Gaussian input, Z-matrix of N, CA and C with variables (Angstrom, degrees):
# hf/3-21g

backbone

0 1
 N
 C     1     B1
 C     2     B2     1     A1
 N     3     B3     2     A2     1     D1
 C     4     B4     3     A3     2     D2
 C     5     B5     4     A4     3     D3
 N     6     B6     5     A5     4     D4
 C     7     B7     6     A6     5     D5
 C     8     B8     7     A7     6     D6
 N     9     B9     8     A8     7     D7
 C    10    B10     9     A9     8     D8
 C    11    B11    10    A10     9     D9
 N    12    B12    11    A11    10    D10
 C    13    B13    12    A12    11    D11
 C    14    B14    13    A13    12    D12
 N    15    B15    14    A14    13    D13
 C    16    B16    15    A15    14    D14
 C    17    B17    16    A16    15    D15
 N    18    B18    17    A17    16    D16
 C    19    B19    18    A18    17    D17
 C    20    B20    19    A19    18    D18
 N    21    B21    20    A20    19    D19
 C    22    B22    21    A21    20    D20
 C    23    B23    22    A22    21    D21
 N    24    B24    23    A23    22    D22
 C    25    B25    24    A24    23    D23
 C    26    B26    25    A25    24    D24
 N    27    B27    26    A26    25    D25
 C    28    B28    27    A27    26    D26
 C    29    B29    28    A28    27    D27
 N    30    B30    29    A29    28    D28
 C    31    B31    30    A30    29    D29
 C    32    B32    31    A31    30    D30
 N    33    B33    32    A32    31    D31
 C    34    B34    33    A33    32    D32
 C    35    B35    34    A34    33    D33
 N    36    B36    35    A35    34    D34
 C    37    B37    36    A36    35    D35
 C    38    B38    37    A37    36    D36
 N    39    B39    38    A38    37    D37
 C    40    B40    39    A39    38    D38
 C    41    B41    40    A40    39    D39
 N    42    B42    41    A41    40    D40
 C    43    B43    42    A42    41    D41
 C    44    B44    43    A43    42    D42
 N    45    B45    44    A44    43    D43
 C    46    B46    45    A45    44    D44
 C    47    B47    46    A46    45    D45
 N    48    B48    47    A47    46    D46
 C    49    B49    48    A48    47    D47
 C    50    B50    49    A49    48    D48
 N    51    B51    50    A50    49    D49
 C    52    B52    51    A51    50    D50
 C    53    B53    52    A52    51    D51
 N    54    B54    53    A53    52    D52
 C    55    B55    54    A54    53    D53
 C    56    B56    55    A55    54    D54
 N    57    B57    56    A56    55    D55
 C    58    B58    57    A57    56    D56
 C    59    B59    58    A58    57    D57
 N    60    B60    59    A59    58    D58
 C    61    B61    60    A60    59    D59
 C    62    B62    61    A61    60    D60
 N    63    B63    62    A62    61    D61
 C    64    B64    63    A63    62    D62
 C    65    B65    64    A64    63    D63
 N    66    B66    65    A65    64    D64
 C    67    B67    66    A66    65    D65
 C    68    B68    67    A67    66    D66
 N    69    B69    68    A68    67    D67
 C    70    B70    69    A69    68    D68
 C    71    B71    70    A70    69    D69
 N    72    B72    71    A71    70    D70
 C    73    B73    72    A72    71    D71
 C    74    B74    73    A73    72    D72
 N    75    B75    74    A74    73    D73
 C    76    B76    75    A75    74    D74
 C    77    B77    76    A76    75    D75
 N    78    B78    77    A77    76    D76
 C    79    B79    78    A78    77    D77
 C    80    B80    79    A79    78    D78
 N    81    B81    80    A80    79    D79
 C    82    B82    81    A81    80    D80
 C    83    B83    82    A82    81    D81
 N    84    B84    83    A83    82    D82
 C    85    B85    84    A84    83    D83
 C    86    B86    85    A85    84    D84
 N    87    B87    86    A86    85    D85
 C    88    B88    87    A87    86    D86
 C    89    B89    88    A88    87    D87
 N    90    B90    89    A89    88    D88
 C    91    B91    90    A90    89    D89
 C    92    B92    91    A91    90    D90
 N    93    B93    92    A92    91    D91
 C    94    B94    93    A93    92    D92
 C    95    B95    94    A94    93    D93
 N    96    B96    95    A95    94    D94
 C    97    B97    96    A96    95    D95
 C    98    B98    97    A97    96    D96
 N    99    B99    98    A98    97    D97
 C   100   B100    99    A99    98    D98
 C   101   B101   100   A100    99    D99
 N   102   B102   101   A101   100   D100
 C   103   B103   102   A102   101   D101
 C   104   B104   103   A103   102   D102
 N   105   B105   104   A104   103   D103
 C   106   B106   105   A105   104   D104
 C   107   B107   106   A106   105   D105
 N   108   B108   107   A107   106   D106
 C   109   B109   108   A108   107   D107
 C   110   B110   109   A109   108   D108
 N   111   B111   110   A110   109   D109
 C   112   B112   111   A111   110   D110
 C   113   B113   112   A112   111   D111
 N   114   B114   113   A113   112   D112
 C   115   B115   114   A114   113   D113
 C   116   B116   115   A115   114   D114
 N   117   B117   116   A116   115   D115
 C   118   B118   117   A117   116   D116
 C   119   B119   118   A118   117   D117
 N   120   B120   119   A119   118   D118
 C   121   B121   120   A120   119   D119
 C   122   B122   121   A121   120   D120
 N   123   B123   122   A122   121   D121
 C   124   B124   123   A123   122   D122
 C   125   B125   124   A124   123   D123
 N   126   B126   125   A125   124   D124
 C   127   B127   126   A126   125   D125
 C   128   B128   127   A127   126   D126
 N   129   B129   128   A128   127   D127
 C   130   B130   129   A129   128   D128
 C   131   B131   130   A130   129   D129
 N   132   B132   131   A131   130   D130
 C   133   B133   132   A132   131   D131
 C   134   B134   133   A133   132   D132
 N   135   B135   134   A134   133   D133
 C   136   B136   135   A135   134   D134
 C   137   B137   136   A136   135   D135
 N   138   B138   137   A137   136   D136
 C   139   B139   138   A138   137   D137
 C   140   B140   139   A139   138   D138
 N   141   B141   140   A140   139   D139
 C   142   B142   141   A141   140   D140
 C   143   B143   142   A142   141   D141
 N   144   B144   143   A143   142   D142
 C   145   B145   144   A144   143   D143
 C   146   B146   145   A145   144   D144
 N   147   B147   146   A146   145   D145
 C   148   B148   147   A147   146   D146
 C   149   B149   148   A148   147   D147
 N   150   B150   149   A149   148   D148
 C   151   B151   150   A150   149   D149
 C   152   B152   151   A151   150   D150
 N   153   B153   152   A152   151   D151
 C   154   B154   153   A153   152   D152
 C   155   B155   154   A154   153   D153
 N   156   B156   155   A155   154   D154
 C   157   B157   156   A156   155   D155
 C   158   B158   157   A157   156   D156
 N   159   B159   158   A158   157   D157
 C   160   B160   159   A159   158   D158
 C   161   B161   160   A160   159   D159
 N   162   B162   161   A161   160   D160
 C   163   B163   162   A162   161   D161
 C   164   B164   163   A163   162   D162
 N   165   B165   164   A164   163   D163
 C   166   B166   165   A165   164   D164
 C   167   B167   166   A166   165   D165
 N   168   B168   167   A167   166   D166
 C   169   B169   168   A168   167   D167
 C   170   B170   169   A169   168   D168
 N   171   B171   170   A170   169   D169
 C   172   B172   171   A171   170   D170
 C   173   B173   172   A172   171   D171
 N   174   B174   173   A173   172   D172
 C   175   B175   174   A174   173   D173
 C   176   B176   175   A175   174   D174
 N   177   B177   176   A176   175   D175
 C   178   B178   177   A177   176   D176
 C   179   B179   178   A178   177   D177
 N   180   B180   179   A179   178   D178
 C   181   B181   180   A180   179   D179
 C   182   B182   181   A181   180   D180
 N   183   B183   182   A182   181   D181
 C   184   B184   183   A183   182   D182
 C   185   B185   184   A184   183   D183
 N   186   B186   185   A185   184   D184
 C   187   B187   186   A186   185   D185
 C   188   B188   187   A187   186   D186
 N   189   B189   188   A188   187   D187
 C   190   B190   189   A189   188   D188
 C   191   B191   190   A190   189   D189
 N   192   B192   191   A191   190   D190
 C   193   B193   192   A192   191   D191
 C   194   B194   193   A193   192   D192
 N   195   B195   194   A194   193   D193
 C   196   B196   195   A195   194   D194
 C   197   B197   196   A196   195   D195
 N   198   B198   197   A197   196   D196
 C   199   B199   198   A198   197   D197
 C   200   B200   199   A199   198   D198
 N   201   B201   200   A200   199   D199
 C   202   B202   201   A201   200   D200
 C   203   B203   202   A202   201   D201
 N   204   B204   203   A203   202   D202
 C   205   B205   204   A204   203   D203
 C   206   B206   205   A205   204   D204
 N   207   B207   206   A206   205   D205
 C   208   B208   207   A207   206   D206
 C   209   B209   208   A208   207   D207
 N   210   B210   209   A209   208   D208
 C   211   B211   210   A210   209   D209
 C   212   B212   211   A211   210   D210
 N   213   B213   212   A212   211   D211
 C   214   B214   213   A213   212   D212
 C   215   B215   214   A214   213   D213
 N   216   B216   215   A215   214   D214
 C   217   B217   216   A216   215   D215
 C   218   B218   217   A217   216   D216
 N   219   B219   218   A218   217   D217
 C   220   B220   219   A219   218   D218
 C   221   B221   220   A220   219   D219
 N   222   B222   221   A221   220   D220
 C   223   B223   222   A222   221   D221
 C   224   B224   223   A223   222   D222
 N   225   B225   224   A224   223   D223
 C   226   B226   225   A225   224   D224
 C   227   B227   226   A226   225   D225
 N   228   B228   227   A227   226   D226
 C   229   B229   228   A228   227   D227
 C   230   B230   229   A229   228   D228
 N   231   B231   230   A230   229   D229
 C   232   B232   231   A231   230   D230
 C   233   B233   232   A232   231   D231
 N   234   B234   233   A233   232   D232
 C   235   B235   234   A234   233   D233
 C   236   B236   235   A235   234   D234
 N   237   B237   236   A236   235   D235
 C   238   B238   237   A237   236   D236
 C   239   B239   238   A238   237   D237
 N   240   B240   239   A239   238   D238
 C   241   B241   240   A240   239   D239
 C   242   B242   241   A241   240   D240
 N   243   B243   242   A242   241   D241
 C   244   B244   243   A243   242   D242
 C   245   B245   244   A244   243   D243
 N   246   B246   245   A245   244   D244
 C   247   B247   246   A246   245   D245
 C   248   B248   247   A247   246   D246
 N   249   B249   248   A248   247   D247
 C   250   B250   249   A249   248   D248
 C   251   B251   250   A250   249   D249
 N   252   B252   251   A251   250   D250
 C   253   B253   252   A252   251   D251
 C   254   B254   253   A253   252   D252
 N   255   B255   254   A254   253   D253
 C   256   B256   255   A255   254   D254
 C   257   B257   256   A256   255   D255
 N   258   B258   257   A257   256   D256
 C   259   B259   258   A258   257   D257
 C   260   B260   259   A259   258   D258
 N   261   B261   260   A260   259   D259
 C   262   B262   261   A261   260   D260
 C   263   B263   262   A262   261   D261
 N   264   B264   263   A263   262   D262
 C   265   B265   264   A264   263   D263
 C   266   B266   265   A265   264   D264
 N   267   B267   266   A266   265   D265
 C   268   B268   267   A267   266   D266
 C   269   B269   268   A268   267   D267
 N   270   B270   269   A269   268   D268
 C   271   B271   270   A270   269   D269
 C   272   B272   271   A271   270   D270
 N   273   B273   272   A272   271   D271
 C   274   B274   273   A273   272   D272
 C   275   B275   274   A274   273   D273
 N   276   B276   275   A275   274   D274
 C   277   B277   276   A276   275   D275
 C   278   B278   277   A277   276   D276
 N   279   B279   278   A278   277   D277
 C   280   B280   279   A279   278   D278
 C   281   B281   280   A280   279   D279
 N   282   B282   281   A281   280   D280
 C   283   B283   282   A282   281   D281
 C   284   B284   283   A283   282   D282
 N   285   B285   284   A284   283   D283
 C   286   B286   285   A285   284   D284
 C   287   B287   286   A286   285   D285
 N   288   B288   287   A287   286   D286
 C   289   B289   288   A288   287   D287
 C   290   B290   289   A289   288   D288
 N   291   B291   290   A290   289   D289
 C   292   B292   291   A291   290   D290
 C   293   B293   292   A292   291   D291
 N   294   B294   293   A293   292   D292
 C   295   B295   294   A294   293   D293
 C   296   B296   295   A295   294   D294
 N   297   B297   296   A296   295   D295
 C   298   B298   297   A297   296   D296
 C   299   B299   298   A298   297   D297
 N   300   B300   299   A299   298   D298
 C   301   B301   300   A300   299   D299
 C   302   B302   301   A301   300   D300
 N   303   B303   302   A302   301   D301
 C   304   B304   303   A303   302   D302
 C   305   B305   304   A304   303   D303
 N   306   B306   305   A305   304   D304
 C   307   B307   306   A306   305   D305
 C   308   B308   307   A307   306   D306
 N   309   B309   308   A308   307   D307
 C   310   B310   309   A309   308   D308
 C   311   B311   310   A310   309   D309
 N   312   B312   311   A311   310   D310
 C   313   B313   312   A312   311   D311
 C   314   B314   313   A313   312   D312
 N   315   B315   314   A314   313   D313
 C   316   B316   315   A315   314   D314
 C   317   B317   316   A316   315   D315
 N   318   B318   317   A317   316   D316
 C   319   B319   318   A318   317   D317
 C   320   B320   319   A319   318   D318
 N   321   B321   320   A320   319   D319
 C   322   B322   321   A321   320   D320
 C   323   B323   322   A322   321   D321
 N   324   B324   323   A323   322   D322
 C   325   B325   324   A324   323   D323
 C   326   B326   325   A325   324   D324
 N   327   B327   326   A326   325   D325
 C   328   B328   327   A327   326   D326
 C   329   B329   328   A328   327   D327
 N   330   B330   329   A329   328   D328
 C   331   B331   330   A330   329   D329
 C   332   B332   331   A331   330   D330
 N   333   B333   332   A332   331   D331
 C   334   B334   333   A333   332   D332
 C   335   B335   334   A334   333   D333
 N   336   B336   335   A335   334   D334
 C   337   B337   336   A336   335   D335
 C   338   B338   337   A337   336   D336

   B1=1.4324
   B2=1.5312
   B3=1.3378
   B4=1.4607
   B5=1.5324
   B6=1.3420
   B7=1.4595
   B8=1.5169
   B9=1.3295
   B10=1.4626
   B11=1.5165
   B12=1.2844
   B13=1.4436
   B14=1.5251
   B15=1.3292
   B16=1.4561
   B17=1.5230
   B18=1.2926
   B19=1.4550
   B20=1.5205
   B21=1.3157
   B22=1.4555
   B23=1.5048
   B24=1.2953
   B25=1.4416
   B26=1.5234
   B27=1.3165
   B28=1.4486
   B29=1.5273
   B30=1.3260
   B31=1.4471
   B32=1.5052
   B33=1.3294
   B34=1.4507
   B35=1.5220
   B36=1.3025
   B37=1.4591
   B38=1.5219
   B39=1.3084
   B40=1.4617
   B41=1.5231
   B42=1.3076
   B43=1.4530
   B44=1.5234
   B45=1.3227
   B46=1.4704
   B47=1.5274
   B48=1.3033
   B49=1.4624
   B50=1.5236
   B51=1.3339
   B52=1.4670
   B53=1.5270
   B54=1.3218
   B55=1.4567
   B56=1.5173
   B57=1.2882
   B58=1.4600
   B59=1.5150
   B60=1.3024
   B61=1.4550
   B62=1.5211
   B63=1.3201
   B64=1.4629
   B65=1.5275
   B66=1.3030
   B67=1.4604
   B68=1.5147
   B69=1.3333
   B70=1.4636
   B71=1.5138
   B72=1.3306
   B73=1.4543
   B74=1.5190
   B75=1.3178
   B76=1.4619
   B77=1.5202
   B78=1.3154
   B79=1.4622
   B80=1.5223
   B81=1.3138
   B82=1.4587
   B83=1.5170
   B84=1.2863
   B85=1.4589
   B86=1.5201
   B87=1.3095
   B88=1.4600
   B89=1.5251
   B90=1.3190
   B91=1.4568
   B92=1.5221
   B93=1.3117
   B94=1.4490
   B95=1.5235
   B96=1.3337
   B97=1.4572
   B98=1.5223
   B99=1.3149
   B100=1.4547
   B101=1.5136
   B102=1.3312
   B103=1.4606
   B104=1.5287
   B105=1.3224
   B106=1.4601
   B107=1.5239
   B108=1.3255
   B109=1.4631
   B110=1.5137
   B111=1.2983
   B112=1.4527
   B113=1.5203
   B114=1.3310
   B115=1.4737
   B116=1.5193
   B117=1.3300
   B118=1.4544
   B119=1.5180
   B120=1.3120
   B121=1.4570
   B122=1.5257
   B123=1.3213
   B124=1.4546
   B125=1.5162
   B126=1.3046
   B127=1.4600
   B128=1.5096
   B129=1.3119
   B130=1.4566
   B131=1.5258
   B132=1.3118
   B133=1.4560
   B134=1.5240
   B135=1.3048
   B136=1.4602
   B137=1.5223
   B138=1.3212
   B139=1.4612
   B140=1.5243
   B141=1.3296
   B142=1.4583
   B143=1.5178
   B144=1.3160
   B145=1.4643
   B146=1.5214
   B147=1.3244
   B148=1.4626
   B149=1.5263
   B150=1.3342
   B151=1.4577
   B152=1.5248
   B153=1.3315
   B154=1.4598
   B155=1.5203
   B156=1.3344
   B157=1.4581
   B158=1.5236
   B159=1.3259
   B160=1.4635
   B161=1.5244
   B162=1.3400
   B163=1.4654
   B164=1.5225
   B165=1.3186
   B166=1.4588
   B167=1.5088
   B168=1.3222
   B169=1.4633
   B170=1.5198
   B171=1.3442
   B172=1.4603
   B173=1.5215
   B174=1.3116
   B175=1.4600
   B176=1.5091
   B177=1.3044
   B178=1.4585
   B179=1.5087
   B180=1.3349
   B181=1.4631
   B182=1.5296
   B183=1.3399
   B184=1.4672
   B185=1.5305
   B186=1.3267
   B187=1.4635
   B188=1.5255
   B189=1.3362
   B190=1.4661
   B191=1.5261
   B192=1.3250
   B193=1.4582
   B194=1.5251
   B195=1.3239
   B196=1.4584
   B197=1.5189
   B198=1.3302
   B199=1.4554
   B200=1.5240
   B201=1.3150
   B202=1.4706
   B203=1.5223
   B204=1.3209
   B205=1.4560
   B206=1.5333
   B207=1.3394
   B208=1.4639
   B209=1.5252
   B210=1.3296
   B211=1.4610
   B212=1.5240
   B213=1.3157
   B214=1.4638
   B215=1.5258
   B216=1.3309
   B217=1.4553
   B218=1.5244
   B219=1.3325
   B220=1.4670
   B221=1.5267
   B222=1.3282
   B223=1.4629
   B224=1.5224
   B225=1.3151
   B226=1.4518
   B227=1.5116
   B228=1.3146
   B229=1.4571
   B230=1.5187
   B231=1.3151
   B232=1.4524
   B233=1.5175
   B234=1.3016
   B235=1.4532
   B236=1.5105
   B237=1.3331
   B238=1.4609
   B239=1.5196
   B240=1.3231
   B241=1.4598
   B242=1.5120
   B243=1.3377
   B244=1.4583
   B245=1.5204
   B246=1.3172
   B247=1.4639
   B248=1.5200
   B249=1.3264
   B250=1.4548
   B251=1.5166
   B252=1.3299
   B253=1.4625
   B254=1.5249
   B255=1.3174
   B256=1.4559
   B257=1.5202
   B258=1.3159
   B259=1.4547
   B260=1.5181
   B261=1.3382
   B262=1.4571
   B263=1.5144
   B264=1.3058
   B265=1.4570
   B266=1.5252
   B267=1.3253
   B268=1.4556
   B269=1.5194
   B270=1.3316
   B271=1.4672
   B272=1.5256
   B273=1.3205
   B274=1.4645
   B275=1.5209
   B276=1.3210
   B277=1.4611
   B278=1.5257
   B279=1.3323
   B280=1.4658
   B281=1.5228
   B282=1.3230
   B283=1.4654
   B284=1.5240
   B285=1.3305
   B286=1.4686
   B287=1.5267
   B288=1.3477
   B289=1.4657
   B290=1.5195
   B291=1.3272
   B292=1.4653
   B293=1.5258
   B294=1.3355
   B295=1.4631
   B296=1.5279
   B297=1.3352
   B298=1.4698
   B299=1.5232
   B300=1.3322
   B301=1.4729
   B302=1.5263
   B303=1.3246
   B304=1.4594
   B305=1.5315
   B306=1.3283
   B307=1.4727
   B308=1.5283
   B309=1.3251
   B310=1.4629
   B311=1.5165
   B312=1.3299
   B313=1.4635
   B314=1.5297
   B315=1.3193
   B316=1.4653
   B317=1.5189
   B318=1.3258
   B319=1.4573
   B320=1.5227
   B321=1.3292
   B322=1.4616
   B323=1.5254
   B324=1.3206
   B325=1.4602
   B326=1.5205
   B327=1.3024
   B328=1.4609
   B329=1.5242
   B330=1.3066
   B331=1.4505
   B332=1.5006
   B333=1.3411
   B334=1.4407
   B335=1.5048
   B336=1.3159
   B337=1.4696
   B338=1.4913
   A1=108.64
   A2=119.21
   A3=121.42
   A4=110.48
   A5=113.87
   A6=119.09
   A7=110.69
   A8=115.84
   A9=120.62
   A10=109.28
   A11=116.10
   A12=119.96
   A13=108.75
   A14=114.43
   A15=119.47
   A16=108.12
   A17=117.66
   A18=120.77
   A19=109.30
   A20=115.04
   A21=120.86
   A22=108.79
   A23=115.51
   A24=121.00
   A25=108.54
   A26=117.90
   A27=121.89
   A28=111.38
   A29=117.78
   A30=120.82
   A31=108.33
   A32=114.94
   A33=119.16
   A34=108.44
   A35=116.59
   A36=120.59
   A37=111.61
   A38=116.61
   A39=119.71
   A40=109.70
   A41=114.63
   A42=119.45
   A43=109.02
   A44=116.57
   A45=118.13
   A46=109.93
   A47=115.15
   A48=119.66
   A49=108.90
   A50=117.79
   A51=119.05
   A52=110.77
   A53=114.81
   A54=119.45
   A55=109.03
   A56=114.84
   A57=119.48
   A58=108.93
   A59=114.80
   A60=119.50
   A61=108.67
   A62=116.71
   A63=117.55
   A64=109.65
   A65=114.96
   A66=118.82
   A67=109.42
   A68=117.39
   A69=119.40
   A70=111.24
   A71=113.87
   A72=118.36
   A73=109.01
   A74=117.69
   A75=118.78
   A76=110.21
   A77=116.11
   A78=120.83
   A79=110.21
   A80=114.43
   A81=118.96
   A82=109.00
   A83=115.43
   A84=119.21
   A85=108.97
   A86=116.16
   A87=120.75
   A88=109.56
   A89=115.08
   A90=119.97
   A91=109.03
   A92=117.65
   A93=118.83
   A94=109.81
   A95=116.65
   A96=120.21
   A97=112.45
   A98=119.03
   A99=121.01
   A100=113.07
   A101=118.21
   A102=120.49
   A103=112.41
   A104=117.60
   A105=120.61
   A106=110.14
   A107=116.25
   A108=122.60
   A109=107.63
   A110=115.57
   A111=121.60
   A112=107.73
   A113=116.89
   A114=121.40
   A115=109.47
   A116=115.57
   A117=122.83
   A118=108.59
   A119=117.31
   A120=121.14
   A121=109.29
   A122=114.91
   A123=121.45
   A124=107.89
   A125=116.21
   A126=120.88
   A127=108.23
   A128=116.26
   A129=120.95
   A130=106.86
   A131=115.81
   A132=121.47
   A133=110.22
   A134=116.86
   A135=122.06
   A136=111.30
   A137=116.48
   A138=120.67
   A139=111.75
   A140=117.50
   A141=121.91
   A142=113.37
   A143=118.12
   A144=121.08
   A145=110.20
   A146=115.55
   A147=121.52
   A148=108.25
   A149=115.54
   A150=121.89
   A151=108.43
   A152=117.06
   A153=122.37
   A154=107.19
   A155=116.90
   A156=122.21
   A157=108.64
   A158=116.59
   A159=123.32
   A160=107.26
   A161=117.32
   A162=121.32
   A163=109.74
   A164=116.29
   A165=121.55
   A166=114.06
   A167=117.27
   A168=120.63
   A169=108.32
   A170=118.14
   A171=119.62
   A172=111.02
   A173=115.99
   A174=121.03
   A175=110.62
   A176=114.87
   A177=120.36
   A178=112.33
   A179=114.87
   A180=121.47
   A181=113.04
   A182=119.51
   A183=118.17
   A184=112.38
   A185=116.90
   A186=120.11
   A187=110.56
   A188=117.12
   A189=120.62
   A190=110.97
   A191=116.94
   A192=120.37
   A193=110.84
   A194=117.22
   A195=120.96
   A196=110.74
   A197=116.92
   A198=120.69
   A199=111.68
   A200=118.28
   A201=119.51
   A202=110.44
   A203=117.39
   A204=120.49
   A205=110.39
   A206=116.54
   A207=120.72
   A208=111.48
   A209=116.97
   A210=120.04
   A211=111.77
   A212=117.45
   A213=120.35
   A214=110.09
   A215=117.16
   A216=121.09
   A217=110.56
   A218=117.03
   A219=121.17
   A220=111.55
   A221=117.15
   A222=121.29
   A223=112.39
   A224=118.06
   A225=121.14
   A226=112.45
   A227=116.27
   A228=120.79
   A229=110.26
   A230=116.56
   A231=122.08
   A232=110.35
   A233=116.00
   A234=120.38
   A235=110.76
   A236=115.25
   A237=120.71
   A238=109.87
   A239=114.90
   A240=122.07
   A241=106.98
   A242=117.71
   A243=122.81
   A244=107.24
   A245=116.46
   A246=120.31
   A247=109.15
   A248=116.16
   A249=120.58
   A250=111.50
   A251=117.07
   A252=122.01
   A253=109.82
   A254=114.52
   A255=121.13
   A256=107.49
   A257=117.56
   A258=121.16
   A259=108.74
   A260=115.93
   A261=122.71
   A262=108.61
   A263=117.39
   A264=121.82
   A265=109.45
   A266=116.50
   A267=121.93
   A268=112.59
   A269=115.73
   A270=122.43
   A271=108.48
   A272=116.78
   A273=122.40
   A274=111.02
   A275=117.58
   A276=120.38
   A277=112.75
   A278=118.14
   A279=120.08
   A280=111.46
   A281=116.85
   A282=120.50
   A283=111.42
   A284=116.52
   A285=120.26
   A286=109.82
   A287=117.34
   A288=120.11
   A289=111.00
   A290=116.77
   A291=120.61
   A292=111.12
   A293=117.09
   A294=120.94
   A295=111.37
   A296=116.72
   A297=119.88
   A298=110.99
   A299=116.96
   A300=120.62
   A301=110.14
   A302=117.29
   A303=120.68
   A304=111.42
   A305=116.23
   A306=120.55
   A307=112.25
   A308=117.69
   A309=121.25
   A310=113.82
   A311=118.25
   A312=121.80
   A313=109.35
   A314=115.53
   A315=120.79
   A316=108.47
   A317=115.95
   A318=119.36
   A319=109.82
   A320=114.51
   A321=122.31
   A322=107.45
   A323=116.22
   A324=119.78
   A325=108.00
   A326=115.55
   A327=120.74
   A328=108.56
   A329=117.26
   A330=120.46
   A331=114.13
   A332=119.66
   A333=122.14
   A334=117.43
   A335=119.97
   A336=120.92
   A337=110.66
   D1=125.00
   D2=-178.41
   D3=-74.24
   D4=148.97
   D5=178.87
   D6=-76.42
   D7=146.82
   D8=178.37
   D9=-92.04
   D10=136.71
   D11=175.41
   D12=-88.01
   D13=145.02
   D14=174.57
   D15=-71.40
   D16=129.52
   D17=176.95
   D18=-122.75
   D19=145.09
   D20=177.18
   D21=-111.58
   D22=143.61
   D23=177.63
   D24=-75.39
   D25=121.26
   D26=-177.99
   D27=-94.62
   D28=-29.65
   D29=-177.87
   D30=-154.75
   D31=143.44
   D32=178.56
   D33=-142.15
   D34=142.48
   D35=177.59
   D36=-90.65
   D37=-6.97
   D38=179.25
   D39=-75.98
   D40=143.30
   D41=178.05
   D42=-81.35
   D43=139.15
   D44=176.90
   D45=-70.75
   D46=155.48
   D47=178.21
   D48=-64.33
   D49=139.93
   D50=-179.45
   D51=-63.91
   D52=140.81
   D53=179.49
   D54=-80.34
   D55=136.79
   D56=178.34
   D57=-96.49
   D58=136.43
   D59=176.30
   D60=-77.83
   D61=140.37
   D62=177.38
   D63=-65.94
   D64=140.38
   D65=-179.86
   D66=-71.62
   D67=137.66
   D68=179.66
   D69=-66.03
   D70=147.29
   D71=179.01
   D72=-71.83
   D73=146.02
   D74=178.09
   D75=-63.91
   D76=145.82
   D77=-178.98
   D78=-65.36
   D79=136.43
   D80=179.48
   D81=-81.85
   D82=142.66
   D83=177.09
   D84=-73.50
   D85=139.51
   D86=179.95
   D87=-69.70
   D88=139.01
   D89=178.64
   D90=-70.57
   D91=150.68
   D92=176.84
   D93=-59.79
   D94=140.11
   D95=-173.04
   D96=-64.63
   D97=-26.42
   D98=-178.92
   D99=-68.80
   D100=-28.45
   D101=-176.62
   D102=-94.84
   D103=-5.34
   D104=-176.79
   D105=-78.26
   D106=137.12
   D107=175.94
   D108=-114.60
   D109=106.21
   D110=178.87
   D111=-89.91
   D112=132.21
   D113=-177.85
   D114=-105.60
   D115=133.38
   D116=176.89
   D117=-112.16
   D118=122.88
   D119=178.72
   D120=-131.32
   D121=157.50
   D122=173.66
   D123=-108.63
   D124=136.75
   D125=175.43
   D126=-125.43
   D127=140.82
   D128=174.93
   D129=-105.08
   D130=122.08
   D131=-179.03
   D132=-78.22
   D133=168.69
   D134=-179.53
   D135=-61.87
   D136=-27.01
   D137=-179.99
   D138=-81.51
   D139=-4.04
   D140=179.22
   D141=94.96
   D142=-4.86
   D143=179.92
   D144=-75.68
   D145=150.37
   D146=179.49
   D147=-104.04
   D148=138.50
   D149=-179.02
   D150=-129.34
   D151=132.34
   D152=173.23
   D153=-88.41
   D154=123.99
   D155=-178.01
   D156=-112.52
   D157=126.74
   D158=-179.68
   D159=-112.32
   D160=119.21
   D161=179.45
   D162=-126.57
   D163=163.15
   D164=176.70
   D165=82.65
   D166=20.71
   D167=-179.98
   D168=-78.65
   D169=127.32
   D170=179.30
   D171=-72.62
   D172=152.92
   D173=179.28
   D174=109.54
   D175=174.01
   D176=-178.28
   D177=-97.34
   D178=-160.98
   D179=-177.00
   D180=-61.35
   D181=-40.51
   D182=178.62
   D183=-63.86
   D184=-36.54
   D185=178.57
   D186=-67.22
   D187=-38.83
   D188=178.15
   D189=-65.93
   D190=-41.51
   D191=179.85
   D192=-63.67
   D193=-41.02
   D194=178.26
   D195=-65.93
   D196=-44.07
   D197=-178.38
   D198=-65.88
   D199=-42.76
   D200=-179.45
   D201=-65.03
   D202=-35.08
   D203=177.45
   D204=-64.09
   D205=-43.80
   D206=179.17
   D207=-66.11
   D208=-41.16
   D209=-179.54
   D210=-68.34
   D211=-38.14
   D212=177.87
   D213=-62.84
   D214=-39.46
   D215=178.52
   D216=-68.60
   D217=-43.81
   D218=-178.27
   D219=-65.39
   D220=-35.37
   D221=-177.12
   D222=-92.77
   D223=-14.78
   D224=-178.26
   D225=64.92
   D226=43.36
   D227=-176.17
   D228=-143.79
   D229=174.58
   D230=177.19
   D231=-89.83
   D232=163.80
   D233=179.11
   D234=-178.06
   D235=176.07
   D236=-178.12
   D237=-159.90
   D238=164.80
   D239=172.50
   D240=-96.56
   D241=124.00
   D242=177.40
   D243=-122.82
   D244=103.87
   D245=-176.97
   D246=68.93
   D247=-119.55
   D248=177.72
   D249=-108.65
   D250=18.33
   D251=-179.43
   D252=-118.22
   D253=148.98
   D254=174.50
   D255=-103.86
   D256=132.38
   D257=179.88
   D258=-118.64
   D259=128.02
   D260=177.39
   D261=-119.17
   D262=137.95
   D263=-178.17
   D264=-75.64
   D265=121.99
   D266=178.05
   D267=101.49
   D268=176.73
   D269=179.13
   D270=-93.80
   D271=101.63
   D272=-177.42
   D273=-126.79
   D274=33.28
   D275=-175.36
   D276=-61.61
   D277=-40.67
   D278=-177.98
   D279=-65.16
   D280=-45.45
   D281=179.52
   D282=-66.07
   D283=-38.24
   D284=179.35
   D285=-66.60
   D286=-41.61
   D287=177.46
   D288=-59.56
   D289=-42.65
   D290=179.92
   D291=-65.06
   D292=-42.78
   D293=179.95
   D294=-66.05
   D295=-39.01
   D296=178.62
   D297=-68.99
   D298=-38.81
   D299=178.21
   D300=-63.03
   D301=-36.62
   D302=177.82
   D303=-65.06
   D304=-28.15
   D305=177.31
   D306=-87.46
   D307=-2.78
   D308=179.32
   D309=86.61
   D310=18.39
   D311=179.71
   D312=-104.39
   D313=136.51
   D314=175.74
   D315=-87.92
   D316=138.72
   D317=-179.97
   D318=-125.88
   D319=152.97
   D320=-179.84
   D321=-130.10
   D322=132.04
   D323=174.95
   D324=-79.36
   D325=133.31
   D326=-179.85
   D327=-126.72
   D328=154.87
   D329=175.78
   D330=108.43
   D331=-8.95
   D332=173.41
   D333=78.67
   D334=12.65
   D335=177.89
   D336=-102.20

């Protein structure tokens, strides 16, 4: 019996099956603001800069974008949304706590500083 050689298809006139887009996940309902625990931490970057990181904020991406805009204005600093965390340039924990309390969110300082 002769051995079969492995062959690869170089060209085909058949159309590939259409790719299906994954269905988006249903939007999660926002947790009630009274039960949310927002964590405030300080991180020191490799360049020596200090960044205030806010995590655990209830709501989706639009809520995070609105909150980071308000916090940047209240603190007078730059910042961005990275994943599910808000990052503000500098140590602004006191101002962030006050702004979150005004929105009805409880915050906890984490990190031991």
